[in-house]
N, CA, C and O atoms as a GROMACS GRO file, in nm:
protein
  544
    1MET      N    1   0.079  -0.128  -0.028
    1MET     CA    2  -0.032  -0.018   0.030
    1MET      C    3   0.100   0.122   0.016
    1MET      O    4   0.074   0.230  -0.038
    2ARG      N    5   0.206   0.096   0.063
    2ARG     CA    6   0.302   0.253   0.093
    2ARG      C    7   0.305   0.277  -0.100
    2ARG      O    8   0.245   0.362  -0.167
    3SER      N    9   0.402   0.162  -0.144
    3SER     CA   10   0.428   0.190  -0.286
    3SER      C   11   0.291   0.244  -0.363
    3SER      O   12   0.294   0.349  -0.428
    4SER      N   13   0.212   0.191  -0.355
    4SER     CA   14   0.071   0.255  -0.375
    4SER      C   15   0.061   0.410  -0.454
    4SER      O   16   0.051   0.468  -0.562
    5ARG      N   17   0.074   0.427  -0.250
    5ARG     CA   18   0.040   0.555  -0.218
    5ARG      C   19   0.156   0.687  -0.269
    5ARG      O   20   0.123   0.801  -0.299
    6MET      N   21   0.239   0.655  -0.268
    6MET     CA   22   0.396   0.690  -0.309
    6MET      C   23   0.354   0.758  -0.460
    6MET      O   24   0.347   0.873  -0.503
    7ILE      N   25   0.327   0.599  -0.527
    7ILE     CA   26   0.321   0.652  -0.681
    7ILE      C   27   0.172   0.714  -0.710
    7ILE      O   28   0.145   0.732  -0.829
    8CYS      N   29   0.100   0.739  -0.638
    8CYS     CA   30  -0.049   0.804  -0.647
    8CYS      C   31   0.013   0.952  -0.656
    8CYS      O   32  -0.011   1.032  -0.746
    9ASP      N   33   0.083   0.971  -0.565
    9ASP     CA   34   0.092   1.124  -0.484
    9ASP      C   35   0.182   1.159  -0.614
    9ASP      O   36   0.148   1.265  -0.667
   10GLU      N   37   0.291   1.090  -0.679
   10GLU     CA   38   0.373   1.122  -0.779
   10GLU      C   39   0.283   1.153  -0.932
   10GLU      O   40   0.301   1.248  -1.008
   11ILE      N   41   0.206   1.066  -0.943
   11ILE     CA   42   0.143   1.113  -1.057
   11ILE      C   43   0.014   1.223  -1.038
   11ILE      O   44  -0.052   1.273  -1.129
   12ASN      N   45   0.002   1.243  -0.904
   12ASN     CA   46  -0.114   1.373  -0.905
   12ASN      C   47   0.038   1.472  -0.945
   12ASN      O   48   0.036   1.539  -1.048
   13THR      N   49   0.152   1.474  -0.864
   13THR     CA   50   0.235   1.594  -0.863
   13THR      C   51   0.242   1.637  -1.069
   13THR      O   52   0.236   1.740  -1.135
   14LEU      N   53   0.257   1.484  -1.102
   14LEU     CA   54   0.244   1.545  -1.276
   14LEU      C   55   0.138   1.582  -1.315
   14LEU      O   56   0.140   1.687  -1.380
   15LEU      N   57   0.047   1.537  -1.301
   15LEU     CA   58  -0.084   1.582  -1.396
   15LEU      C   59  -0.116   1.738  -1.322
   15LEU      O   60  -0.196   1.805  -1.389
   16LEU      N   61  -0.072   1.796  -1.212
   16LEU     CA   62  -0.144   1.919  -1.142
   16LEU      C   63  -0.152   2.013  -1.259
   16LEU      O   64  -0.258   2.046  -1.311
   17PRO      N   65  -0.028   2.055  -1.299
   17PRO     CA   66  -0.024   2.114  -1.459
   17PRO      C   67  -0.166   2.140  -1.524
   17PRO      O   68  -0.224   2.248  -1.540
   18TYR      N   69  -0.205   2.015  -1.556
   18TYR     CA   70  -0.326   1.996  -1.637
   18TYR      C   71  -0.459   1.979  -1.576
   18TYR      O   72  -0.560   1.961  -1.645
   19GLN      N   73  -0.461   1.986  -1.422
   19GLN     CA   74  -0.592   2.042  -1.368
   19GLN      C   75  -0.617   1.890  -1.358
   19GLN      O   76  -0.725   1.844  -1.394
   20LEU      N   77  -0.544   1.832  -1.322
   20LEU     CA   78  -0.588   1.671  -1.288
   20LEU      C   79  -0.531   1.595  -1.194
   20LEU      O   80  -0.408   1.590  -1.180
   21ASN      N   81  -0.606   1.538  -1.130
   21ASN     CA   82  -0.530   1.419  -1.032
   21ASN      C   83  -0.516   1.300  -1.088
   21ASN      O   84  -0.521   1.286  -1.211
   22TYR      N   85  -0.498   1.211  -1.012
   22TYR     CA   86  -0.505   1.057  -1.034
   22TYR      C   87  -0.645   1.027  -1.066
   22TYR      O   88  -0.671   0.982  -1.177
   23SER      N   89  -0.740   1.046  -0.979
   23SER     CA   90  -0.887   1.017  -0.950
   23SER      C   91  -0.932   1.041  -1.094
   23SER      O   92  -0.985   0.962  -1.171
   24LEU      N   93  -0.895   1.177  -1.114
   24LEU     CA   94  -0.985   1.208  -1.267
   24LEU      C   95  -0.920   1.132  -1.375
   24LEU      O   96  -0.981   1.117  -1.481
   25TRP      N   97  -0.784   1.074  -1.358
   25TRP     CA   98  -0.696   1.032  -1.463
   25TRP      C   99  -0.794   0.849  -1.471
   25TRP      O  100  -0.868   0.791  -1.552
   26GLN      N  101  -0.749   0.828  -1.368
   26GLN     CA  102  -0.852   0.702  -1.397
   26GLN      C  103  -0.969   0.666  -1.480
   26GLN      O  104  -0.988   0.565  -1.548
   27VAL      N  105  -1.060   0.795  -1.454
   27VAL     CA  106  -1.149   0.806  -1.536
   27VAL      C  107  -1.147   0.819  -1.685
   27VAL      O  108  -1.220   0.756  -1.762
   28MET      N  109  -1.067   0.894  -1.714
   28MET     CA  110  -1.058   0.954  -1.828
   28MET      C  111  -0.971   0.810  -1.880
   28MET      O  112  -1.004   0.757  -1.986
   29PHE      N  113  -0.852   0.750  -1.793
   29PHE     CA  114  -0.808   0.584  -1.869
   29PHE      C  115  -0.928   0.522  -1.943
   29PHE      O  116  -0.943   0.504  -2.064
   30VAL      N  117  -1.046   0.482  -1.796
   30VAL     CA  118  -1.100   0.389  -1.855
   30VAL      C  119  -1.198   0.459  -1.953
   30VAL      O  120  -1.256   0.381  -2.028
   31ILE      N  121  -1.215   0.541  -1.961
   31ILE     CA  122  -1.333   0.613  -2.080
   31ILE      C  123  -1.231   0.574  -2.239
   31ILE      O  124  -1.282   0.524  -2.340
   32HIS      N  125  -1.068   0.615  -2.223
   32HIS     CA  126  -1.009   0.580  -2.353
   32HIS      C  127  -1.058   0.466  -2.345
   32HIS      O  128  -1.162   0.445  -2.408
   33GLU      N  129  -1.002   0.367  -2.272
   33GLU     CA  130  -1.004   0.210  -2.318
   33GLU      C  131  -1.159   0.195  -2.374
   33GLU      O  132  -1.184   0.163  -2.490
   34LYS      N  133  -1.221   0.213  -2.311
   34LYS     CA  134  -1.346   0.211  -2.343
   34LYS      C  135  -1.439   0.250  -2.485
   34LYS      O  136  -1.533   0.189  -2.537
   35GLN      N  137  -1.371   0.374  -2.523
   35GLN     CA  138  -1.391   0.419  -2.599
   35GLN      C  139  -1.518   0.511  -2.570
   35GLN      O  140  -1.514   0.625  -2.618
   36SER      N  141  -1.613   0.480  -2.507
   36SER     CA  142  -1.744   0.529  -2.478
   36SER      C  143  -1.779   0.469  -2.359
   36SER      O  144  -1.698   0.378  -2.338
   37CYS      N  145  -1.867   0.477  -2.265
   37CYS     CA  146  -1.950   0.416  -2.147
   37CYS      C  147  -1.976   0.500  -2.035
   37CYS      O  148  -1.913   0.601  -2.004
   38THR      N  149  -2.065   0.454  -1.983
   38THR     CA  150  -2.154   0.502  -1.881
   38THR      C  151  -2.087   0.509  -1.751
   38THR      O  152  -2.039   0.400  -1.720
   39SER      N  153  -2.070   0.588  -1.679
   39SER     CA  154  -2.044   0.574  -1.518
   39SER      C  155  -2.089   0.458  -1.490
   39SER      O  156  -1.999   0.379  -1.464
   40ILE      N  157  -2.197   0.413  -1.485
   40ILE     CA  158  -2.191   0.254  -1.407
   40ILE      C  159  -2.062   0.182  -1.495
   40ILE      O  160  -2.001   0.100  -1.426
   41ASP      N  161  -2.026   0.193  -1.591
   41ASP     CA  162  -1.948   0.129  -1.641
   41ASP      C  163  -1.807   0.171  -1.611
   41ASP      O  164  -1.726   0.080  -1.626
   42ILE      N  165  -1.760   0.278  -1.576
   42ILE     CA  166  -1.660   0.328  -1.500
   42ILE      C  167  -1.635   0.283  -1.371
   42ILE      O  168  -1.536   0.220  -1.337
   43ALA      N  169  -1.742   0.322  -1.290
   43ALA     CA  170  -1.753   0.235  -1.154
   43ALA      C  171  -1.705   0.148  -1.133
   43ALA      O  172  -1.612   0.140  -1.053
   44ASN      N  173  -1.765   0.025  -1.218
   44ASN     CA  174  -1.780  -0.150  -1.186
   44ASN      C  175  -1.614  -0.178  -1.236
   44ASN      O  176  -1.563  -0.276  -1.183
   45TYR      N  177  -1.538  -0.111  -1.319
   45TYR     CA  178  -1.426  -0.083  -1.386
   45TYR      C  179  -1.308  -0.063  -1.260
   45TYR      O  180  -1.220  -0.149  -1.247
   46LEU      N  181  -1.314   0.048  -1.178
   46LEU     CA  182  -1.231   0.125  -1.080
   46LEU      C  183  -1.279   0.042  -0.953
   46LEU      O  184  -1.206   0.056  -0.855
   47ASN      N  185  -1.401  -0.051  -0.936
   47ASN     CA  186  -1.470  -0.070  -0.859
   47ASN      C  187  -1.515   0.027  -0.705
   47ASN      O  188  -1.540  -0.015  -0.592
   48VAL      N  189  -1.513   0.152  -0.753
   48VAL     CA  190  -1.592   0.272  -0.677
   48VAL      C  191  -1.724   0.298  -0.673
   48VAL      O  192  -1.798   0.255  -0.761
   49SER      N  193  -1.770   0.371  -0.570
   49SER     CA  194  -1.920   0.376  -0.614
   49SER      C  195  -1.963   0.514  -0.714
   49SER      O  196  -1.907   0.624  -0.717
   50LYS      N  197  -2.060   0.475  -0.778
   50LYS     CA  198  -2.150   0.557  -0.890
   50LYS      C  199  -2.112   0.727  -0.840
   50LYS      O  200  -2.051   0.812  -0.904
   51PRO      N  201  -2.172   0.735  -0.707
   51PRO     CA  202  -2.139   0.890  -0.673
   51PRO      C  203  -2.027   0.959  -0.710
   51PRO      O  204  -2.030   1.075  -0.751
   52SER      N  205  -1.898   0.874  -0.693
   52SER     CA  206  -1.801   0.923  -0.701
   52SER      C  207  -1.779   0.911  -0.845
   52SER      O  208  -1.732   1.019  -0.880
   53ILE      N  209  -1.785   0.868  -0.902
   53ILE     CA  210  -1.756   0.847  -1.026
   53ILE      C  211  -1.849   0.979  -1.098
   53ILE      O  212  -1.800   1.045  -1.190
   54THR      N  213  -1.971   1.003  -1.052
   54THR     CA  214  -2.065   1.129  -1.124
   54THR      C  215  -1.990   1.259  -1.034
   54THR      O  216  -2.038   1.366  -1.074
   55LYS      N  217  -1.915   1.276  -0.954
   55LYS     CA  218  -1.849   1.392  -0.901
   55LYS      C  219  -1.715   1.388  -0.974
   55LYS      O  220  -1.642   1.488  -0.975
   56ARG      N  221  -1.687   1.293  -1.025
   56ARG     CA  222  -1.542   1.278  -1.154
   56ARG      C  223  -1.535   1.366  -1.254
   56ARG      O  224  -1.458   1.454  -1.289
   57THR      N  225  -1.660   1.306  -1.300
   57THR     CA  226  -1.728   1.330  -1.446
   57THR      C  227  -1.797   1.422  -1.497
   57THR      O  228  -1.813   1.442  -1.618
   58LEU      N  229  -1.864   1.511  -1.366
   58LEU     CA  230  -1.873   1.636  -1.370
   58LEU      C  231  -1.769   1.773  -1.388
   58LEU      O  232  -1.764   1.876  -1.455
   59ILE      N  233  -1.679   1.695  -1.270
   59ILE     CA  234  -1.502   1.821  -1.285
   59ILE      C  235  -1.503   1.805  -1.445
   59ILE      O  236  -1.523   1.909  -1.508
   60LEU      N  237  -1.481   1.666  -1.530
   60LEU     CA  238  -1.408   1.646  -1.639
   60LEU      C  239  -1.516   1.750  -1.738
   60LEU      O  240  -1.467   1.834  -1.812
   61SER      N  241  -1.662   1.730  -1.727
   61SER     CA  242  -1.722   1.740  -1.815
   61SER      C  243  -1.706   1.946  -1.832
   61SER      O  244  -1.719   2.017  -1.932
   62GLN      N  245  -1.674   1.979  -1.689
   62GLN     CA  246  -1.662   2.146  -1.654
   62GLN      C  247  -1.532   2.168  -1.730
   62GLN      O  248  -1.513   2.269  -1.798
   63LEU      N  249  -1.453   2.082  -1.720
   63LEU     CA  250  -1.295   2.103  -1.793
   63LEU      C  251  -1.331   2.114  -1.958
   63LEU      O  252  -1.258   2.185  -2.027
   64GLY      N  253  -1.421   2.056  -2.007
   64GLY     CA  254  -1.414   1.999  -2.168
   64GLY      C  255  -1.382   1.883  -2.181
   64GLY      O  256  -1.432   1.811  -2.267
   65ILE      N  257  -1.294   1.844  -2.099
   65ILE     CA  258  -1.279   1.702  -2.107
   65ILE      C  259  -1.381   1.554  -2.193
   65ILE      O  260  -1.344   1.455  -2.256
   66LEU      N  261  -1.488   1.596  -2.162
   66LEU     CA  262  -1.601   1.489  -2.182
   66LEU      C  263  -1.703   1.524  -2.263
   66LEU      O  264  -1.731   1.644  -2.257
   67THR      N  265  -1.765   1.460  -2.337
   67THR     CA  266  -1.861   1.468  -2.425
   67THR      C  267  -1.970   1.365  -2.442
   67THR      O  268  -1.952   1.255  -2.494
   68GLN      N  269  -2.121   1.423  -2.382
   68GLN     CA  270  -2.201   1.331  -2.396
   68GLN      C  271  -2.236   1.296  -2.512
   68GLN      O  272  -2.233   1.382  -2.600
   69LEU      N  273  -2.287   1.130  -2.552
   69LEU     CA  274  -2.298   1.039  -2.706
   69LEU      C  275  -2.468   1.042  -2.648
   69LEU      O  276  -2.513   1.040  -2.533
   70ALA      N  277  -2.547   1.049  -2.806
   70ALA     CA  278  -2.676   1.010  -2.746
   70ALA      C  279  -2.713   0.857  -2.818
   70ALA      O  280  -2.682   0.794  -2.919
   71THR      N  281  -2.803   0.843  -2.694
   71THR     CA  282  -2.842   0.678  -2.727
   71THR      C  283  -2.989   0.672  -2.715
   71THR      O  284  -3.059   0.769  -2.686
   72GLN      N  285  -3.034   0.546  -2.740
   72GLN     CA  286  -3.129   0.506  -2.711
   72GLN      C  287  -3.236   0.502  -2.573
   72GLN      O  288  -3.357   0.523  -2.575
   73ASP      N  289  -3.168   0.475  -2.479
   73ASP     CA  290  -3.234   0.506  -2.371
   73ASP      C  291  -3.201   0.632  -2.313
   73ASP      O  292  -3.085   0.642  -2.272
   74LYS      N  293  -3.280   0.735  -2.299
   74LYS     CA  294  -3.273   0.840  -2.240
   74LYS      C  295  -3.248   0.835  -2.096
   74LYS      O  296  -3.224   0.950  -2.058
   75ARG      N  297  -3.243   0.757  -2.008
   75ARG     CA  298  -3.191   0.729  -1.893
   75ARG      C  299  -3.026   0.714  -1.844
   75ARG      O  300  -2.956   0.746  -1.747
   76GLN      N  301  -3.008   0.634  -1.995
   76GLN     CA  302  -2.868   0.606  -2.016
   76GLN      C  303  -2.771   0.708  -2.024
   76GLN      O  304  -2.811   0.786  -2.111
   77LYS      N  305  -2.656   0.751  -1.974
   77LYS     CA  306  -2.592   0.869  -2.017
   77LYS      C  307  -2.468   0.807  -2.048
   77LYS      O  308  -2.401   0.757  -1.957
   78LYS      N  309  -2.422   0.806  -2.191
   78LYS     CA  310  -2.292   0.713  -2.223
   78LYS      C  311  -2.221   0.847  -2.276
   78LYS      O  312  -2.269   0.941  -2.338
   79ILE      N  313  -2.099   0.825  -2.232
   79ILE     CA  314  -1.988   0.959  -2.239
   79ILE      C  315  -1.869   0.941  -2.349
   79ILE      O  316  -1.879   0.833  -2.407
   80ALA      N  317  -1.783   1.003  -2.384
   80ALA     CA  318  -1.662   0.968  -2.435
   80ALA      C  319  -1.583   1.093  -2.399
   80ALA      O  320  -1.633   1.191  -2.343
   81LEU      N  321  -1.453   1.081  -2.437
   81LEU     CA  322  -1.370   1.216  -2.394
   81LEU      C  323  -1.353   1.243  -2.552
   81LEU      O  324  -1.323   1.173  -2.648
   82SER      N  325  -1.404   1.442  -2.523
   82SER     CA  326  -1.342   1.490  -2.642
   82SER      C  327  -1.292   1.527  -2.693
   82SER      O  328  -1.200   1.453  -2.659
   83ASP      N  329  -1.223   1.621  -2.804
   83ASP     CA  330  -1.144   1.652  -2.882
   83ASP      C  331  -1.029   1.684  -2.804
   83ASP      O  332  -0.922   1.624  -2.815
   84ALA      N  333  -1.052   1.791  -2.712
   84ALA     CA  334  -0.960   1.881  -2.614
   84ALA      C  335  -0.925   1.709  -2.534
   84ALA      O  336  -0.811   1.664  -2.529
   85GLY      N  337  -1.023   1.651  -2.490
   85GLY     CA  338  -1.006   1.549  -2.358
   85GLY      C  339  -0.863   1.468  -2.408
   85GLY      O  340  -0.752   1.465  -2.355
   86LEU      N  341  -0.925   1.392  -2.555
   86LEU     CA  342  -0.857   1.285  -2.621
   86LEU      C  343  -0.685   1.308  -2.671
   86LEU      O  344  -0.597   1.231  -2.709
   87GLN      N  345  -0.696   1.534  -2.637
   87GLN     CA  346  -0.538   1.560  -2.669
   87GLN      C  347  -0.483   1.528  -2.555
   87GLN      O  348  -0.378   1.464  -2.559
   88LEU      N  349  -0.535   1.561  -2.440
   88LEU     CA  350  -0.538   1.601  -2.333
   88LEU      C  351  -0.452   1.439  -2.255
   88LEU      O  352  -0.351   1.439  -2.186
   89TYR      N  353  -0.532   1.321  -2.296
   89TYR     CA  354  -0.536   1.189  -2.240
   89TYR      C  355  -0.370   1.182  -2.293
   89TYR      O  356  -0.268   1.144  -2.234
   90GLN      N  357  -0.392   1.233  -2.423
   90GLN     CA  358  -0.202   1.155  -2.497
   90GLN      C  359  -0.106   1.216  -2.391
   90GLN      O  360  -0.019   1.158  -2.326
   91THR      N  361  -0.156   1.393  -2.390
   91THR     CA  362  -0.034   1.443  -2.339
   91THR      C  363   0.000   1.348  -2.223
   91THR      O  364   0.098   1.274  -2.226
   92CYS      N  365  -0.105   1.354  -2.097
   92CYS     CA  366  -0.093   1.291  -1.978
   92CYS      C  367   0.010   1.135  -1.997
   92CYS      O  368   0.116   1.098  -1.947
   93ALA      N  369  -0.108   1.060  -2.115
   93ALA     CA  370  -0.065   0.933  -2.074
   93ALA      C  371   0.148   0.938  -2.158
   93ALA      O  372   0.231   0.848  -2.159
   94ASN      N  373   0.154   1.038  -2.194
   94ASN     CA  374   0.290   1.035  -2.232
   94ASN      C  375   0.407   1.070  -2.088
   94ASN      O  376   0.513   1.012  -2.069
   95VAL      N  377   0.349   1.178  -2.003
   95VAL     CA  378   0.417   1.201  -1.904
   95VAL      C  379   0.401   1.103  -1.784
   95VAL      O  380   0.475   1.078  -1.689
   96ILE      N  381   0.281   1.057  -1.820
   96ILE     CA  382   0.289   0.900  -1.683
   96ILE      C  383   0.354   0.806  -1.733
   96ILE      O  384   0.444   0.765  -1.659
   97ASN      N  385   0.341   0.744  -1.849
   97ASN     CA  386   0.469   0.674  -1.960
   97ASN      C  387   0.609   0.720  -1.914
   97ASN      O  388   0.680   0.622  -1.892
   98ASP      N  389   0.651   0.800  -1.900
   98ASP     CA  390   0.781   0.883  -1.923
   98ASP      C  391   0.810   0.815  -1.764
   98ASP      O  392   0.901   0.734  -1.747
   99PHE      N  393   0.731   0.854  -1.666
   99PHE     CA  394   0.762   0.814  -1.525
   99PHE      C  395   0.744   0.705  -1.490
   99PHE      O  396   0.780   0.683  -1.374
  100GLU      N  397   0.698   0.617  -1.547
  100GLU     CA  398   0.695   0.499  -1.551
  100GLU      C  399   0.799   0.393  -1.632
  100GLU      O  400   0.813   0.271  -1.622
  101GLN      N  401   0.854   0.475  -1.701
  101GLN     CA  402   0.984   0.432  -1.760
  101GLN      C  403   1.151   0.466  -1.688
  101GLN      O  404   1.260   0.411  -1.702
  102SER      N  405   1.112   0.564  -1.622
  102SER     CA  406   1.207   0.632  -1.539
  102SER      C  407   1.208   0.545  -1.402
  102SER      O  408   1.314   0.556  -1.341
  103MET      N  409   1.137   0.482  -1.357
  103MET     CA  410   1.079   0.398  -1.216
  103MET      C  411   1.124   0.254  -1.262
  103MET      O  412   1.136   0.164  -1.180
  104ILE      N  413   1.152   0.236  -1.410
  104ILE     CA  414   1.185   0.133  -1.398
  104ILE      C  415   1.294   0.016  -1.470
  104ILE      O  416   1.309  -0.105  -1.487
  105GLN      N  417   1.378   0.195  -1.506
  105GLN     CA  418   1.485   0.194  -1.612
  105GLN      C  419   1.621   0.130  -1.573
  105GLN      O  420   1.719   0.120  -1.647
  106GLN      N  421   1.607   0.082  -1.428
  106GLN     CA  422   1.726   0.046  -1.384
  106GLN      C  423   1.708  -0.109  -1.321
  106GLN      O  424   1.781  -0.163  -1.238
  107PHE      N  425   1.624  -0.146  -1.367
  107PHE     CA  426   1.580  -0.259  -1.299
  107PHE      C  427   1.615  -0.388  -1.447
  107PHE      O  428   1.592  -0.351  -1.562
  108ASP      N  429   1.650  -0.483  -1.428
  108ASP     CA  430   1.681  -0.573  -1.552
  108ASP      C  431   1.520  -0.605  -1.621
  108ASP      O  432   1.416  -0.602  -1.555
  109GLN      N  433   1.530  -0.629  -1.744
  109GLN     CA  434   1.385  -0.638  -1.829
  109GLN      C  435   1.324  -0.749  -1.785
  109GLN      O  436   1.201  -0.751  -1.779
  110LYS      N  437   1.429  -0.898  -1.735
  110LYS     CA  438   1.369  -0.964  -1.708
  110LYS      C  439   1.274  -1.003  -1.606
  110LYS      O  440   1.186  -1.088  -1.596
  111ASP      N  441   1.332  -0.895  -1.519
  111ASP     CA  442   1.255  -0.863  -1.349
  111ASP      C  443   1.126  -0.808  -1.368
  111ASP      O  444   1.020  -0.839  -1.314
  112VAL      N  445   1.159  -0.693  -1.480
  112VAL     CA  446   1.050  -0.609  -1.486
  112VAL      C  447   0.924  -0.725  -1.573
  112VAL      O  448   0.814  -0.751  -1.525
  113VAL      N  449   0.967  -0.771  -1.683
  113VAL     CA  450   0.849  -0.861  -1.706
  113VAL      C  451   0.801  -0.983  -1.614
  113VAL      O  452   0.681  -1.013  -1.612
  114LEU      N  453   0.898  -1.056  -1.536
  114LEU     CA  454   0.836  -1.128  -1.485
  114LEU      C  455   0.745  -1.065  -1.333
  114LEU      O  456   0.659  -1.133  -1.275
  115SER      N  457   0.772  -0.975  -1.305
  115SER     CA  458   0.705  -0.872  -1.220
  115SER      C  459   0.545  -0.843  -1.275
  115SER      O  460   0.449  -0.893  -1.215
  116THR      N  461   0.530  -0.772  -1.375
  116THR     CA  462   0.407  -0.755  -1.440
  116THR      C  463   0.363  -0.851  -1.447
  116THR      O  464   0.269  -0.848  -1.367
  117ALA      N  465   0.368  -0.984  -1.510
  117ALA     CA  466   0.323  -1.108  -1.498
  117ALA      C  467   0.278  -1.164  -1.380
  117ALA      O  468   0.174  -1.226  -1.357
  118LEU      N  469   0.378  -1.130  -1.299
  118LEU     CA  470   0.316  -1.168  -1.123
  118LEU      C  471   0.199  -1.054  -1.141
  118LEU      O  472   0.092  -1.100  -1.179
  119LEU      N  473   0.203  -0.962  -1.126
  119LEU     CA  474   0.080  -0.855  -1.076
  119LEU      C  475  -0.049  -0.882  -1.158
  119LEU      O  476  -0.156  -0.926  -1.115
  120ASN      N  477  -0.018  -0.848  -1.281
  120ASN     CA  478  -0.123  -0.946  -1.405
  120ASN      C  479  -0.216  -1.048  -1.304
  120ASN      O  480  -0.322  -1.030  -1.245
  121THR      N  481  -0.113  -1.176  -1.314
  121THR     CA  482  -0.196  -1.270  -1.211
  121THR      C  483  -0.274  -1.262  -1.096
  121THR      O  484  -0.378  -1.326  -1.077
  122LEU      N  485  -0.219  -1.179  -1.016
  122LEU     CA  486  -0.238  -1.132  -0.897
  122LEU      C  487  -0.457  -1.037  -0.915
  122LEU      O  488  -0.558  -1.049  -0.846
  123ILE      N  489  -0.423  -0.954  -1.046
  123ILE     CA  490  -0.521  -0.920  -1.058
  123ILE      C  491  -0.673  -1.017  -1.110
  123ILE      O  492  -0.790  -1.004  -1.073
  124ASP      N  493  -0.611  -1.112  -1.208
  124ASP     CA  494  -0.671  -1.207  -1.271
  124ASP      C  495  -0.718  -1.264  -1.131
  124ASP      O  496  -0.814  -1.197  -1.093
  125GLN      N  497  -0.693  -1.340  -1.062
  125GLN     CA  498  -0.724  -1.374  -0.950
  125GLN      C  499  -0.815  -1.321  -0.855
  125GLN      O  500  -0.891  -1.383  -0.781
  126LEU      N  501  -0.793  -1.170  -0.869
  126LEU     CA  502  -0.904  -1.078  -0.757
  126LEU      C  503  -1.002  -1.092  -0.828
  126LEU      O  504  -1.105  -1.153  -0.799
  127SER      N  505  -0.972  -1.024  -0.949
  127SER     CA  506  -1.110  -1.032  -1.018
  127SER      C  507  -1.161  -1.134  -1.068
  127SER      O  508  -1.243  -1.109  -1.157
  128ALA      N  509  -1.140  -1.274  -1.038
  128ALA     CA  510  -1.225  -1.388  -1.061
  128ALA      C  511  -1.264  -1.401  -0.966
  128ALA      O  512  -1.383  -1.429  -0.982
  129LYS      N  513  -1.226  -1.399  -0.805
  129LYS     CA  514  -1.315  -1.415  -0.639
  129LYS      C  515  -1.406  -1.311  -0.634
  129LYS      O  516  -1.490  -1.320  -0.544
  130LYS      N  517  -1.412  -1.189  -0.725
  130LYS     CA  518  -1.528  -1.044  -0.708
  130LYS      C  519  -1.618  -1.149  -0.794
  130LYS      O  520  -1.712  -1.194  -0.728
  131SER      N  521  -1.609  -1.199  -0.938
  131SER     CA  522  -1.670  -1.214  -1.005
  131SER      C  523  -1.764  -1.330  -0.962
  131SER      O  524  -1.879  -1.327  -1.006
  132GLY      N  525  -1.721  -1.449  -0.868
  132GLY     CA  526  -1.716  -1.536  -0.815
  132GLY      C  527  -1.844  -1.478  -0.670
  132GLY      O  528  -1.953  -1.534  -0.658
  133ASN      N  529  -1.806  -1.380  -0.591
  133ASN     CA  530  -1.866  -1.332  -0.486
  133ASN      C  531  -1.977  -1.259  -0.519
  133ASN      O  532  -2.035  -1.190  -0.435
  134ASN      N  533  -2.016  -1.266  -0.639
  134ASN     CA  534  -2.092  -1.085  -0.690
  134ASN      C  535  -2.244  -1.228  -0.733
  134ASN      O  536  -2.366  -1.215  -0.725
  135HIS      N  537  -2.146  -1.372  -0.783
  135HIS     CA  538  -2.261  -1.459  -0.835
  135HIS      C  539  -2.308  -1.596  -0.704
  135HIS      O  540  -2.326  -1.718  -0.710
  136ALA      N  541  -2.311  -1.519  -0.624
  136ALA     CA  542  -2.300  -1.635  -0.477
  136ALA      C  543  -2.431  -1.625  -0.423
  136ALA      O  544  -2.461  -1.689  -0.322
   0.00000   0.00000   0.00000
């Protein structure tokens, strides 16, 4: 948890000039990955409450980063990154990727690959466990 907090703090510092923080970045990341989605999709992906996502999407909308898409179901609001949001996403992704590379450059590539595989396996196991608990 300590390393996670320290990485989040560093990302917050890197994103500050763009009026973003790690929480807002997470929402942008999910929307970018999915191309378009609902707040519920984002909440499920990030494993956080829908009200917390609603607050984040409101901030991103006020910054002109999001656009709302027309849907068949008027009750369902689908969102995507606006053109400005796509540009900002790419800029911030580059900044974060540079930071990540600077953090791992000192390690042997084999160790990085093994560590990445281990973390992905843990994520898969936790996801499977969560899915299993949801169906119980």
